[in-house]
TORGU-796011 format. One record per residue: residue number from 1; residue in one letter; chain; x, y, z of N, C-alpha, C in turn. Coordinates in Angstrom, 1 decimal. Example, Ala and Ser with C-alpha at 12.3 -4.5 7.8 and 13.67 -1.06 7.14 Angstrom:
<atoms>
ATOM   seq   type   mol      nc1      nc2      nc3     cac1     cac2     cac3      cc1      cc2      cc3
ATOM     1      a     A     13.2     -5.7      7.8     12.3     -4.5      7.8     13.2     -3.3      7.8
ATOM     2      s     A     12.8     -2.2      7.1     13.7     -1.1      7.1     12.9      0.0      7.9
</atoms>
This chain:
<atoms>
ATOM   seq   type   mol      nc1      nc2      nc3     cac1     cac2     cac3      cc1      cc2      cc3
ATOM     1      m     A     32.4     -9.9     11.9     31.6     -9.9     11.6     30.7     -8.2     11.9
ATOM     2      n     A     30.0     -7.7     11.1     29.7     -6.4     11.4     27.8     -6.5     11.2
ATOM     3      i     A     27.1     -5.7     12.2     25.8     -5.5     12.0     25.9     -4.0     11.1
ATOM     4      t     A     25.1     -4.4     10.1     25.2     -3.0      9.2     24.1     -1.8     10.1
ATOM     5      n     A     24.3     -0.7      9.7     23.3      0.1     10.7     22.2      0.3     10.1
ATOM     6      n     A     21.8      0.1      8.7     20.3      0.3      8.3     19.6     -0.9      8.3
ATOM     7      a     A     20.0     -1.9      8.7     19.0     -3.1      9.0     19.5     -3.6     10.4
ATOM     8      p     A     18.9     -3.5     11.5     19.6     -4.4     12.9     19.7     -6.2     12.7
ATOM     9      y     A     18.7     -6.5     11.7     19.1     -8.2     11.9     20.0     -8.3     10.6
ATOM    10      c     A     20.9     -7.4     10.0     21.4     -7.9      8.8     22.5     -7.6      9.2
ATOM    11      i     A     23.6     -9.2      9.0     25.1     -9.2      9.7     25.8     -9.6      8.6
ATOM    12      d     A     26.7     -8.6      8.4     27.9     -9.1      7.5     28.8    -10.2      7.7
ATOM    13      t     A     28.8    -11.3      6.8     29.1    -12.7      6.9     30.3    -12.6      6.6
ATOM    14      k     A     31.0    -11.7      5.8     31.9    -12.0      5.1     33.5    -12.8      5.5
ATOM    15      p     A     33.7    -13.8      4.5     34.7    -14.7      5.4     35.8    -13.9      5.4
ATOM    16      v     A     36.9    -14.3      6.3     38.2    -14.1      6.6     39.5    -14.7      5.5
ATOM    17      l     A     39.3    -15.8      4.8     39.9    -16.4      3.9     40.4    -15.3      2.3
ATOM    18      p     A     39.1    -14.7      2.2     39.7    -14.1      0.5     40.7    -13.2      0.8
ATOM    19      r     A     41.1    -12.4      2.2     41.6    -11.0      2.8     43.4    -12.0      2.3
ATOM    20      f     A     43.7    -13.0      2.2     44.8    -13.3      1.8     44.9    -14.7      0.3
ATOM    21      a     A     43.5    -14.8      0.5     43.5    -15.7     -1.0     43.8    -15.6     -2.2
ATOM    22      a     A     43.4    -13.9     -2.4     43.6    -13.7     -3.8     45.1    -13.5     -3.9
ATOM    23      a     A     45.5    -13.3     -3.0     47.1    -12.9     -3.4     47.7    -14.7     -3.5
ATOM    24      l     A     47.5    -15.2     -2.8     47.9    -16.6     -3.1     47.8    -17.0     -4.6
ATOM    25      v     A     46.1    -17.3     -4.8     46.2    -17.7     -6.1     46.6    -16.9     -7.1
ATOM    26      e     A     46.3    -15.4     -7.0     47.0    -14.8     -8.5     48.9    -14.8     -8.4
ATOM    27      a     A     49.5    -15.5     -7.1     50.6    -15.7     -7.4     50.8    -17.1     -8.2
ATOM    28      a     A     50.2    -18.0     -8.1     49.8    -19.4     -8.3     49.9    -19.5    -10.0
ATOM    29      h     A     49.0    -18.6    -10.4     48.7    -18.4    -11.5     49.5    -17.9    -12.4
ATOM    30      g     A     50.1    -16.7    -11.8     51.4    -15.6    -12.6     52.5    -16.6    -12.4
ATOM    31      a     A     52.7    -17.6    -12.1     53.7    -18.5    -11.8     53.5    -19.6    -13.2
ATOM    32      g     A     52.3    -19.7    -13.8     51.9    -20.4    -14.8     51.8    -22.1    -14.3
ATOM    33      l     A     51.5    -22.3    -13.1     51.2    -23.5    -12.7     49.4    -23.8    -12.6
ATOM    34      w     A     49.7    -25.1    -12.7     48.2    -26.1    -12.7     47.7    -26.2    -11.2
ATOM    35      i     A     48.9    -25.7    -10.1     48.3    -25.4     -8.7     47.6    -24.1     -8.3
ATOM    36      g     A     47.5    -23.1     -9.2     46.7    -22.3     -8.8     45.0    -22.3     -9.0
ATOM    37      f     A     45.1    -23.3     -9.9     43.5    -23.6    -10.2     43.3    -24.6     -9.0
ATOM    38      v     A     43.9    -25.7     -8.8     43.7    -26.8     -7.3     43.8    -25.7     -6.2
ATOM    39      m     A     44.2    -24.6     -5.5     44.0    -23.6     -5.0     42.8    -23.2     -4.7
ATOM    40      t     A     42.3    -22.5     -6.3     41.2    -22.1     -6.2     40.4    -22.3     -5.9
ATOM    41      a     A     40.2    -23.9     -6.2     39.3    -24.7     -6.0     39.5    -25.1     -4.2
ATOM    42      v     A     40.9    -25.2     -3.8     40.5    -25.6     -2.3     39.6    -24.5     -1.4
ATOM    43      l     A     40.5    -23.2     -2.0     40.0    -21.9     -1.1     38.3    -21.9     -1.2
ATOM    44      n     A     37.7    -21.9     -2.5     36.2    -21.8     -2.6     35.5    -22.8     -1.6
ATOM    45      v     A     36.1    -23.9     -1.6     35.4    -25.2     -0.5     35.7    -24.4      0.8
ATOM    46      l     A     37.3    -23.8      1.5     37.1    -23.2      2.6     36.6    -21.9      2.9
ATOM    47      i     A     36.1    -21.5      1.9     35.5    -20.0      2.3     33.7    -20.6      2.4
ATOM    48      a     A     33.6    -21.5      1.8     32.0    -21.9      2.0     32.2    -22.7      3.2
ATOM    49      w     A     32.7    -23.4      3.6     32.7    -23.5      5.0     32.8    -22.4      6.2
ATOM    50      q     A     33.4    -21.9      6.1     33.6    -20.7      6.9     32.4    -19.8      7.1
ATOM    51      t     A     31.9    -20.0      5.5     30.8    -19.1      5.8     30.0    -19.9      6.3
ATOM    52      r     A     29.1    -20.9      6.1     28.3    -21.9      6.7     28.5    -21.8      8.4
ATOM    53      a     A     30.0    -22.3      8.5     30.0    -22.0     10.6     29.8    -20.9     10.8
ATOM    54      t     A     29.5    -19.7     10.0     29.6    -18.5     10.8     27.8    -17.8     11.0
ATOM    55      q     A     27.3    -18.4      9.9     25.9    -18.5      9.6     25.2    -19.5     10.9
ATOM    56      r     A     25.6    -20.6     10.8     24.8    -21.0     11.9     25.1    -21.0     13.3
ATOM    57      r     A     26.3    -20.2     13.6     26.5    -20.0     14.6     25.9    -18.6     15.0
ATOM    58      l     A     25.6    -17.8     14.2     24.7    -16.5     14.3     22.8    -17.2     14.4
ATOM    59      l     A     22.8    -17.9     13.7     21.3    -18.1     13.5     21.3    -19.0     15.1
ATOM    60      d     A     22.0    -19.9     15.3     22.0    -20.4     16.9     21.2    -19.2     18.3
ATOM    61      g     A     22.3    -18.0     17.5     22.0    -17.1     18.8     21.0    -15.8     18.6
ATOM    62      q     A     20.2    -16.1     17.3     19.0    -15.5     17.5     17.8    -15.2     18.5
ATOM    63      s     A     17.2    -14.4     18.2     16.1    -14.7     19.6     15.3    -15.4     18.9
ATOM    64      g     A     14.0    -15.5     19.5     12.8    -16.3     19.1     12.2    -15.8     18.1
ATOM    65      h     A     11.8    -13.5     18.4     11.0    -13.2     17.3     11.7    -12.9     16.1
ATOM    66      v     A     13.2    -13.2     16.1     14.0    -12.8     14.8     13.8    -14.4     14.3
ATOM    67      l     A     13.7    -15.2     14.7     13.3    -16.6     14.1     12.3    -16.9     13.7
ATOM    68      r     A     11.1    -15.5     14.6      9.6    -15.9     13.6      9.9    -15.1     12.2
ATOM    69      d     A     10.5    -13.7     12.6     10.6    -12.8     10.9     10.9    -13.5     10.0
ATOM    70      m     A     11.9    -14.8     10.2     13.0    -15.4      9.5     12.4    -17.0      8.9
ATOM    71      g     A     10.6    -17.0      9.4      9.7    -17.9      9.3     10.8    -19.5      9.8
ATOM    72      l     A     11.1    -19.5     10.8     11.9    -20.5     11.6     11.8    -20.8     12.7
ATOM    73      s     A     11.2    -22.2     13.4     11.0    -22.2     14.9     12.2    -22.7     15.2
ATOM    74      r     A     12.5    -22.6     16.8     13.8    -22.5     17.2     14.5    -24.3     17.0
ATOM    75      e     A     13.1    -24.5     17.1     13.6    -26.5     16.7     14.3    -26.4     14.9
ATOM    76      d     A     14.0    -25.8     14.1     15.0    -25.4     12.9     16.2    -25.0     13.2
ATOM    77      a     A     16.4    -23.8     14.0     17.3    -23.4     14.0     18.4    -24.2     14.9
ATOM    78      i     A     17.9    -25.1     16.1     18.9    -26.0     16.7     19.1    -26.9     15.8
ATOM    79      r     A     18.5    -27.3     14.6     18.3    -28.6     13.8     19.9    -28.1     12.7
ATOM    80      e     A     19.6    -26.8     12.4     20.7    -26.3     11.4     21.8    -26.0     12.3
ATOM    81      s     A     21.8    -25.4     13.5     23.4    -25.2     14.0     23.8    -26.2     14.2
ATOM    82      i     A     23.6    -27.4     14.7     24.1    -28.5     15.1     24.5    -29.3     13.9
ATOM    83      k     A     24.3    -28.9     12.2     25.2    -29.7     11.7     26.7    -29.3     11.6
ATOM    84      p     A     27.6    -30.0     10.9     28.6    -30.1     11.0     29.2    -28.6      9.7
ATOM    85      f     A     30.0    -28.2      9.9     30.1    -27.2      8.5     30.0    -27.6      7.2
ATOM    86      w     A     30.7    -28.6      7.0     31.0    -29.1      6.0     29.8    -29.9      5.3
ATOM    87      r     A     28.6    -29.8      6.5     27.4    -30.7      5.4     26.6    -29.7      4.9
ATOM    88      a     A     26.3    -29.6      3.8     25.6    -28.8      3.7     23.3    -28.6      3.8
</atoms>
């Protein structure tokens, strides 16, 4: 996670999974296997879960004035941050 220089509250939440996922999917597709499509779907779900978990963890750590800037109350942030990563 990197905080961008031009916006103090804009946080880069790029997931870690894509670093190796593209190579795995490309290898499976290159071999002509249907498993490549399954791997793509599974990796997309894992990436979504990781992104969701990261965003919720970051939301939980925000101060009151940042939450107010986003239009959220502390209760809203807590309610969202305690959700499991697999629940949208």
